C-alpha positions, 0 to 999 in steps of 0.5 A: 244469545238472549234469543237463544236462551229464551227459546231454550227456556220456552222449550224446557218449560213446554216439555215440563208442562206437557209431561207433568199435566195429567189428562182427565175425564170430563167432570160432568159427562154421560157415556158408555164404556162398552158399546151401550151395555153400561150407561154412566152419568157422572156429576162431580160438581154436584157429587152424584152419579148414575149407572145402568148395566144391562146384564141381559134382556131380562136382568138390569142393575141400576145404581145411584151414588150421591152425597145427599140422597133423597128420601133418607130418614132425617135422623139416619146415617144415610142422611149424613153420608154418601150412599150408593143405592143398587136396584136389580130388576129382572123377570123373577123379582126386583131386589135392592140394597144400599151401602153407606160410606161411613166409619162402619162401611162393609168395605164393599165398592158396589158398581162405581170406580174403586178409587172413589173410596169405600168409607167416610172419605168417599168422594165422587172423583174423576172416572179414571185414576192414573197410578203413574205420571202420564206423558203426552206423546209428541207423536200423536196422530192428526185426530187424537191426543195420546197419553201414556204412563212413564212405566211399563207392565208385562202381561201373562203372554209376555208382551210389554205395554205401557201400564196405562194409556188414553186417547182423546179427540185432538185438543179436547178432553173428550176421551176415545179409548183407555188401555190398562194392564190389570190383574184379573183374578189369577191372570194379568191382561190388557184391558181396553175401554172404548168410549161413546160420549153422549154429553159433557154437560150437567146430567139431567135430573131425570136420571135421579128421579127414578130413585124409589121414595121408600128405598130406606124401608124396602132395601137391604142395608149392605152394612148389616152383617155378623162377624166371627173370630176365630174359625172352628177348625179342629173343634174337639171338645169346646171352643169359644167364638167371639161374635159382634156386628160390623155396624149398628142395627136400625132403630125400628119403632124406638127399638134398635135391638137385634136377636140372633139364634142358630140352627144346626145343619148336617149334624143336628146332635153333634154339638151344643152351644151356649148361650142359645141366642145373643142380643145386640143393639146400637150401643153394644153392637161392636162389643164382642160376645162369647158363643161357646160350642161343645162337641158331643159326637164326632162328625164330618163338617157341620154348619151352624146357621144364624137366624136374625130378627128385628133391628133391620135384619129381617131382610139380611141374608144371615143364613149366608153368615154361618159358622163352619165346624170341622 
């Protein structure tokens, strides 16, 4: 009787352990999820990661994200927070930008997994994020371990699959492939990643030695921009628009001011605005200033295109942050 009870206890414990223990990607790994189009090196232990994406034979993205990125200015936010640096190399020109994960983040995710975060809580975590409890199949093949979510999802063509599935080499944490039902733009599909694992050791420093020493001066700060509220739909006579900056401008030569003025496009004399320019700095960047627009002539759609100078904004595409007037 005692033996029967002991066997039953071991069986229940085994079932609970098998179903509750979650599968994980290696903490330190170099791999490709797409047949070498993308190479990724992740080092959770030292909080750094590298990614190289071959968009075409003439176009390549290289990205780094680190807790302590080298060559950051000692008194800058980038020296105190996680930073993702993105380099684009092509046959026309080379571009670069960076994202700082702090309270003024632009909410951009960059090229690394979304579940790592996009604000001051950012942290390099496991490559995969399981949204459901994962169950270890008792019917795995001889060469593979199979895990599946406890929930099912339906794709647009009607088929029903486990929401998340992953296969490992037998009795290892070496992943083989990952399947997930996702919402891709306007459709729900089943996505498959087949992994090529190159190493499960600490990624070499070589991957990170290619970070440009002058990136903080030469690369665009992705957090810098212009914010507006409200829109100018239905401007009949005049309307007030609130303008502010989502993040503090840079201090350059002991000056952290940025000046913004606007140019009309499509209809030059259809409206006027006051004041003609606004000035923000590291103290008032988040305070909403008022731009008053007054219609002078009826017209179709017109644009008010900003021009930004100083404060680190010289490389920011402010022209893309225009006001549309209807």
